[in-house]
N, C-alpha and C positions, 0 to 999 in steps of 0.2 A: 504494500500500500504506500509506504513512505517513498520508495524508489519511483513508483509511478507518479506520485504527486510531485516529486522533485523534477521529473521530466516535463510534466505539464507546466509547472511553475517556471521552469527554464524557458519553455516555449512562450509563456506569457510575458515574462519580463524582457525577452529579447526580440519580441515581435513589434515592429514599427507600426503596424496597423492599429494596435491598441492605443498607442500614444497619439496617433493621428485622430482617432475617434474621440478621445478625450479632449484634444485641442480644439477640434471642430465644435464639439458640444459646448466647450467653454466660450468660444467666440460667438456662437449663435445665442447662448444664454445672455451674454452681455448685450448683443444686438437686440434681442427680444425686450430687455429691460429699457433700452433706449427707445424702441418703438412704443412701448407702453407709456413712457413719459411724454413722447411727442403727441400721442393721440389720446391721452388721458381725458376722460369726460366726467363731469360731476354726476353723482348719482349711480355710477356703475358699481357692480359687485355689492349689491345690497345697500347702496347709499354711501359706501366707504371708498374714499379715494385711495388708490394704490400708494400714493406718496405719504399717506398717514399710517400705513400698515406696518406692523412689526414683522419679523422674519417668519414666524409661524403662520400668520395670516397670509403673507405673500406666497409661501410655499403651497398652502391650500388652494389659492387661486390658480397658481401655475399647474398644479397637479390635476385640477378639474378641467383643464383645457384638453380638447381632442383635435388632432391626434396627440397623444402624449409622446413628445419627442424623446424623453428619457427611455420609454419603453421601446421605441424604434431602435435606438442605439444599443440597448441591451439585447434586443432580438438579433440585430446584425452581428454583434460580438458572439453571442451564444451559438448561432449557426456557423459563423466563420471559424470559431475555435474548434468546434467538433469536426466540421467537414474538412478542415485543412489537414487534420490527421487521418481521417477516414479516406479521403480521396488519394492520398499518396501511399496508402497501404502500410504506413509505419507501424500501426497498432498490431499488425500480424507478427511483429518481432517478439511480443510479450503476451499476446492475448491467449495463447495456449497454456500459459502457466496457471496453476491452481488459484482460483478466486480472482484472477487478473481482470476478468471482464467486469465483475462487480466493483473492484477497486478502481478500475478505469473510469466508470461512471461516477462514483463517489468523488474521485479526484476532480473531475470536470464540474461537478456540482459545487465544490469548494472554490474552484477557480472562477466560476460565474458569480459566486457570492463576493469574491474579492474584487472583480470588475465592477459589480454593482456598488460596492462600498466606495470605490474610487469615483464612480459617477456621482455619488452623493457628496463626496468631498469637493469635487469640481463644481457641482451645482451650488453648494454653500459658499465657496470662495467667489464664484461669479456673482452670486446674489449680493454678497457684501460689497464687492468692488463696484458692480453696476449700480446698486442703489445709492452708494456713496457718491458716485460720479454724477448720476442723472437726477436723483431725488434729494440729494444733500442730506440724507439720513440713512442709517442702516441699523435701526433699533432691533434688538434681539427679542425683546419681550420677556415673558416668564421662561427662565431657563429650564425648569422642570418640564413645563408643557412642551417646549421646543424639543427636548430630548425624547419625550414619549412620541411626539409626532415623527421625528426622524427615524427612531427605532421601528415604529410601526410601519412606516412607508418603506424602509429598507427591507423588512421581512416580506412585505407584499411584492416588492420589485424583484427580490431574490426568488420568490415563488414563481413569478412570471418567467424569469430566466430559466428556471428548471422546466417549466411547461414547454418553452421553446426548445430546450435541449432534448427533451423527451420526443418532441415532434421531429427533430432532426435525426435522432437515432432511429425512429420508426420509418420515416420517409426516405432517408438516405439521399435526399435531393436538396441541394443548396437553394435553388430557385423556389421550389415549393415551400420550403421552410421559411424563407424570407417573406414570401407572399402571405403565408399564414400569420407570421409575426406582425406584419404591417396591418393586416385586417384586424387582428386582436388589439393592436395599438389604437386603432380607430374606434374600438369598442362596438363594432358592428354587431357582434353576437349579443352583447349585453343590451343594445338598443332594440334588437329584434325580440329578445325575450321579454323586455319591459313592455313593448308594444303588445305582444301576445297576452301578457298578464292583464293589461288594461282592458282587453277585449273579453277575456275569460272572467276576470274579477274574483277568482277564488284561489289563485296561486300567488305565492310571494317568494319566488326563487331568486329573482334578479339581485336583491341586496347582498346575496351570498356569493355572487360571481366575483371572480378575482379582479378583473379590470373595473367593474362597477364599484367595487370597494375602494380601489385606488383613486378613482376620479371623484368619489363622493366626499365632500367635506365632512369632517367628524369633529366632535368636541371631546378632546382627549382628557378633559377634566372628569368626564362621566365614565364610570366603570363599564356600563353597557357598551359604549363605543370602543373602549379599550379591549374588552373581551371579544367583540365582533371582529375587530381588525386582527388581533392575535389569532383568534380561532380560524378565520378564513386563510390567513397566511400559513399557519402550521398544517392545516388540513391539505392545502394544495401542495405544500412542500413534501409532505409525507406520501401522499397518493402518487404524485407524478415522479418522485424519486423511486418509489417502489416499482411503478410501471416501467421506467427507464431501465432499472437494474434487471428486472425480470425479462424484459425483451432482449436486452444485450446478452444475457446468459444463454437464452435459447436461439440467438441469432445464428443463421447459417452464414459462415464467413467465406465460403468458396467463391 
């Protein structure tokens, strides 16, 4: 397990594509804040100006926008990192070893979690810089609330990366996996389910969907919202990790 993780981590830290993705995300995050300043209108976002928001409120507004660009970048990385190894056939050098298939998937789950963490660090840094430059303030607000928000959203986004990794393992297609990742980032599935629920009127599944939970603002002072976010994240992490591992173990590698 440790040796496989070391190989994946070496590929991670030496791959220029990862740093390019993070740099592009940082630049567009700054640009997005500039555009929000330029076109800020009184009365938007429930009557609250973006220029008066603290970091927790600002993150919730950004997360609620679709498509979620953070999800797009995470999807691209998750697909690219898995398919770059699969397409070159390097995994065949160790995949016949006992338990190597399971360890290989677990290793990639940890790497996608690491990339997701870097995305949040870059987002936070870009927010602080952009809001300082264009709004002349970068208030953090309640530190405890902000920490709960970041941890909850990190777990949800990590769960999303595992979903995309699972899709990549099953489909073995870079293009198909990227397309599915983009569709999920647009929350098309969540919007369709919500529309069907409004017609049926007796089902309430949509609040428990992963992307719906990511884009829905929550009050992290309330225990119900904390439990909801943590529960959805953990359930998706466990289910799709299990599916990915089981599929990889049974995969025909010829």
